[in-house]
C-alpha positions in Angstrom: -11.0 -13.5 -35.6 -8.2 -11.1 -36.6 -5.4 -11.1 -34.0 -5.0 -7.4 -34.3 -8.2 -7.1 -32.2 -6.5 -9.1 -29.5 -3.6 -6.6 -29.6 -6.1 -3.8 -29.1 -7.7 -5.4 -26.1 -4.4 -6.3 -24.5 -3.0 -2.8 -24.7 -5.9 -0.4 -24.7 -8.6 0.5 -22.2 -11.5 -0.3 -24.6 -14.4 -2.7 -24.2 -15.2 -5.6 -26.5 -18.5 -4.0 -27.4 -16.9 -0.7 -28.4 -14.1 -2.5 -30.4 -16.6 -4.7 -32.1 -18.7 -1.7 -33.3 -15.5 0.0 -34.7 -14.5 -3.0 -36.8 -17.9 -4.5 -37.6 -17.7 -7.7 -35.5 -20.1 -9.1 -32.8 -18.9 -7.5 -29.5 -20.5 -10.1 -27.4 -18.9 -13.0 -29.3 -15.6 -11.1 -29.2 -15.8 -10.8 -25.5 -16.5 -14.6 -25.1 -13.6 -15.6 -27.3 -11.2 -13.2 -25.7 -12.1 -14.4 -22.2 -12.1 -18.1 -23.0 -9.1 -18.3 -25.4 -7.3 -15.2 -26.6 -6.5 -13.6 -23.2 -4.8 -16.6 -21.8 -6.6 -16.1 -18.5 -7.5 -19.7 -18.1 -3.9 -20.8 -18.2 -2.6 -17.8 -16.2 -0.5 -18.9 -13.2 -2.1 -16.3 -11.0 -5.7 -16.8 -12.0 -6.6 -18.9 -8.9 -5.8 -16.1 -6.5 -6.1 -13.1 -8.8 -9.3 -11.9 -7.0 -7.4 -11.5 -3.8 -3.8 -10.7 -4.7 -1.4 -10.4 -7.6 2.4 -10.6 -7.3 5.1 -9.7 -9.8 8.5 -10.2 -8.1 10.5 -9.5 -11.3 9.2 -5.9 -11.1 10.7 -5.1 -7.8 13.4 -2.4 -7.5 15.5 -0.6 -4.8 12.9 2.2 -4.4 9.3 1.3 -3.9 6.0 3.0 -2.9 3.1 1.5 -1.0 -0.3 2.9 -0.6 -4.0 2.0 -0.3 -6.5 2.7 -3.1 -10.2 2.0 -3.8 -10.6 0.3 -7.2 -14.3 -0.7 -7.3 -17.4 -0.4 -5.2 -15.4 1.2 -2.4 -13.2 -1.9 -1.8 -9.7 -1.1 -0.6 -6.5 -2.6 -2.0 -2.9 -2.3 -0.9 -0.7 -1.5 -3.9 3.1 -1.8 -4.0 4.9 -0.2 -7.0 8.4 0.3 -8.3 9.1 4.0 -8.3 11.8 3.5 -10.9 9.2 2.5 -13.5 7.5 5.9 -13.1 4.0 4.5 -13.4 4.7 2.8 -16.7 5.4 -0.8 -17.8 6.6 -3.1 -15.0 5.6 -0.6 -12.3 3.3 -3.0 -10.4 5.0 -5.2 -7.8 2.0 -6.4 -5.8 -1.7 -5.6 -5.2 -3.5 -7.2 -2.3 -7.2 -7.0 -1.4 -7.7 -5.1 1.8 -5.3 -3.3 4.1 -4.9 -5.8 6.9 -1.1 -5.9 7.6 -0.8 -9.7 8.1 -2.5 -10.5 4.9 -0.3 -8.2 2.9 2.9 -9.3 4.6 2.0 -13.0 3.9 1.8 -12.2 0.1 5.0 -10.1 0.1 6.9 -12.8 1.9 6.4 -14.9 -1.2 9.2 -12.8 -2.7 12.6 -14.3 -1.8 14.1 -12.8 1.3 17.4 -11.9 -0.4 15.5 -9.9 -3.0 13.4 -8.1 -0.3 16.5 -7.1 1.6 17.8 -5.3 -1.5 15.1 -2.7 -1.2 16.7 0.5 0.0 13.7 2.8 0.4 9.9 2.7 0.6 7.6 5.7 0.4 4.4 5.4 2.3 1.6 7.3 4.1 1.5 7.9 7.8 -0.7 4.9 8.6 0.8 2.5 11.2 -0.5 -0.4 9.1 1.7 0.5 6.2 4.7 1.1 8.4 4.3 -2.4 9.9 4.0 -4.0 6.4 7.2 -2.3 5.2 9.3 -3.1 8.3 8.3 -6.7 8.2 8.7 -7.2 4.5 11.7 -5.0 3.7 13.9 -5.0 6.8 16.8 -3.1 5.2 14.6 -0.3 3.7 14.3 3.3 4.9 10.8 4.5 5.4 10.0 7.8 3.8 6.7 9.6 4.5 4.8 10.6 1.4 5.0 14.5 1.1 1.4 14.7 0.1 0.2 13.1 3.3 2.5 15.3 5.4 1.2 18.4 3.5 -2.4 17.3 4.1 -1.8 17.1 7.9 0.0 20.5 7.9 -2.9 22.1 6.0 -5.4 20.6 8.3 -3.5 22.0 11.4 -3.2 25.5 9.9 -6.9 25.4 8.9 -7.9 24.4 12.4 -5.9 27.3 13.9 -7.3 29.8 11.3 -10.9 28.8 12.1 -10.4 29.1 15.8 -8.9 32.6 15.4 -11.7 33.6 13.0 -14.3 32.8 15.6 -12.4 34.6 18.3 -12.2 37.7 16.0 -15.9 37.5 15.3 -16.7 37.2 19.0 -14.5 40.2 19.8 -16.1 42.3 17.0 -19.6 41.4 18.3 -18.6 42.6 21.8 -17.2 45.8 20.4 -20.3 46.4 18.4 -22.6 45.9 21.4 -20.5 48.2 23.5 -20.6 50.9 20.7 -24.3 50.5 20.6 -24.7 51.0 24.3 -22.7 54.3 24.3 -24.4 55.3 21.1 -21.2 55.7 19.0 -20.5 54.3 15.6 -18.5 51.1 15.7 -15.2 51.4 13.8 -13.1 48.2 13.5 -9.6 48.5 14.7 -6.8 48.3 12.1 -3.7 46.2 12.6 -0.2 47.7 12.0 -0.4 46.5 8.4 -3.5 48.5 7.7 -5.9 45.4 7.5 -8.7 44.4 9.8 -8.2 41.2 11.7 -10.9 39.2 10.0 -9.6 40.4 6.6 -6.2 39.0 7.5 -7.7 35.7 8.5 -9.6 35.4 5.2 -6.4 36.2 3.3 -4.8 33.3 5.1 -7.5 31.0 3.9 -7.0 32.2 0.3 -3.3 31.5 0.7 -4.0 28.0 1.9 -6.2 27.2 -1.0 -3.7 28.6 -3.5 -0.9 26.6 -1.8 -2.9 23.4 -2.1 -3.6 24.0 -5.8 0.1 24.7 -6.6 1.3 21.5 -4.8 -1.4 19.3 -6.3 0.3 19.2 -9.7 
């Protein structure tokens, strides 16, 4: 089998079936040969534990990032990356099945202590589990909260206050409408100093929050 097909499979997110149809070869046979021989998986030094964890100590840098992610069927994995690689080659330092701190720490401690102590900073979410992992594994590193998680908490807090005020405004308007009905006078909503009704201002706040989220999501 031409070895340029191996190069495609090694470097591109393409299935053997699709690649086979493009070059006129049996996709099933290509898959079998790649898995058994060409990929080198059977002689890979991490094949034995690859289902549970992978570790690439040579990819470590002074600035790391740790987070949890769901890769398949809702299963969570803890992923440690080198921020200096900017998501490209040699970015992955470790990936561990699950988020249980002791399991992740056990894997990361396979990296030599003198190397782990060179890490200066680790970006993480606000979960205490992640903080425990970083403190135990990289004792010299400064912990930096991921701005997206901080932003999410701030947005949730503002949204909670907005909803509470919205219901208060609706309740107040209902009372005023009932009172106006009793005295047989048309109900006219009170205007704020800026010329807007209260519920209109609250709705504008919601629009601002949605716009703010869309701007910071890029």
